[in-house]
C-alpha positions as CSV (number, residue, x, y, z in Angstrom):
1,Q,89.5,-61.4,18.1
2,V,90.5,-60.9,21.7
3,R,87.9,-59.3,23.9
4,L,88.3,-58.2,27.5
5,V,85.2,-57.2,29.5
6,E,85.6,-55.7,33.0
7,S,83.0,-55.5,35.6
8,G,82.5,-55.0,39.3
9,G,83.3,-51.4,39.7
10,G,81.2,-49.0,41.8
11,L,81.1,-46.5,44.6
12,V,82.5,-47.6,48.0
13,Q,83.4,-45.9,51.2
14,A,87.0,-45.6,52.3
15,G,88.1,-48.8,54.0
16,G,85.7,-50.9,51.9
17,S,86.3,-53.6,49.4
18,L,85.5,-54.4,45.8
19,R,86.2,-57.3,43.4
20,L,86.8,-56.5,39.8
21,S,86.4,-59.2,37.1
22,C,87.8,-59.3,33.6
23,A,86.3,-61.9,31.3
24,A,88.5,-62.8,28.3
25,S,87.6,-64.4,25.0
26,G,89.3,-65.1,21.7
27,M,92.6,-66.2,23.1
28,A,94.3,-69.2,24.9
29,F,93.7,-67.6,28.3
30,K,95.7,-70.1,30.3
31,Y,98.9,-69.1,28.5
32,A,98.4,-65.3,28.9
33,T,99.8,-62.8,31.3
34,L,97.2,-60.3,32.3
35,D,97.4,-56.9,33.9
36,W,95.2,-54.5,35.8
37,Y,95.8,-50.8,35.1
38,R,94.3,-47.8,36.8
39,Q,93.8,-44.4,35.4
40,A,93.0,-41.7,38.0
41,P,91.4,-38.4,36.9
42,A,93.8,-36.3,34.9
43,K,96.6,-38.8,35.4
44,Q,98.3,-41.4,33.2
45,R,97.3,-45.0,33.2
46,D,99.5,-47.1,35.5
47,V,99.8,-50.8,36.1
48,V,98.7,-51.9,39.5
49,A,98.9,-55.7,39.3
50,T,100.1,-58.4,36.9
51,I,99.5,-62.2,36.9
52,T,101.5,-64.6,34.7
53,S,100.3,-67.8,33.2
54,S,101.8,-69.7,36.1
55,G,100.0,-67.6,38.6
56,A,102.9,-65.4,39.7
57,A,101.7,-62.0,40.8
58,N,103.3,-58.6,41.0
59,Y,101.9,-55.3,42.5
60,S,102.6,-51.7,42.4
61,D,103.9,-50.2,45.7
62,S,100.7,-48.2,46.0
63,V,98.5,-51.4,46.3
64,E,100.8,-54.0,47.7
65,G,99.3,-55.7,50.7
66,R,95.8,-54.4,49.9
67,F,95.0,-55.8,46.4
68,T,95.2,-59.3,45.2
69,I,95.1,-60.5,41.6
70,S,93.9,-63.9,40.8
71,R,92.8,-65.9,37.8
72,D,90.3,-68.7,37.0
73,N,91.5,-70.4,33.9
74,A,88.3,-72.5,33.7
75,R,86.2,-69.3,33.5
76,N,88.8,-67.3,31.4
77,T,88.6,-64.6,34.0
78,V,91.0,-62.6,36.0
79,Y,90.1,-60.8,39.2
80,L,91.3,-57.9,41.3
81,H,90.3,-58.2,44.9
82,M,90.7,-54.7,46.4
83,N,90.6,-54.2,50.2
84,S,91.2,-51.2,52.4
85,L,90.2,-48.9,49.6
86,Q,91.2,-45.3,49.8
87,P,90.1,-42.2,47.9
88,E,93.4,-42.3,45.9
89,D,92.3,-45.7,44.5
90,T,89.6,-43.9,42.6
91,G,89.9,-44.2,38.9
92,V,89.0,-46.3,35.9
93,Y,90.4,-49.8,36.1
94,Y,91.4,-51.6,32.9
95,C,92.3,-55.1,32.1
96,R,95.1,-55.6,29.6
97,T,96.9,-58.4,27.8
98,F,99.4,-58.9,25.0
99,W,98.3,-61.6,22.6
100,R,100.2,-61.0,19.3
101,R,99.3,-57.4,20.1
102,E,98.1,-55.3,22.9
103,F,94.4,-55.6,24.0
104,W,92.5,-53.5,26.5
105,G,89.1,-53.8,28.0
106,Q,86.6,-50.8,28.2
107,G,87.3,-50.2,31.8
108,T,85.2,-50.1,35.0
109,Q,84.9,-47.1,37.2
110,V,85.9,-47.3,40.9
111,T,85.1,-44.4,43.1
112,V,86.1,-44.3,46.8
113,S,84.5,-41.8,49.0
114,S,86.2,-40.4,52.1
């Protein structure tokens, strides 16, 4: 069974940084594409970053240039490095992958104060 466990969220002031981690198990991690999603209060869950098995990354316009997604295949972990955080980045951040079916982590809360 695939399991995704996020960590690293917290409260940070505007302009600050955080690094989120998503530890995966139950899958051949190095072959997987992984996504980070964000769900702001009262809004839908939207993708913010994706990394393929080859390490190619894509970002939503709202985080391009501020967030960096990376992966460590030796640790079966994907990261989201978030810089220049703004209050609109507040939300629950989820890790997602598709491995025969879709899997989600439980999410980690990020709160950016102004």
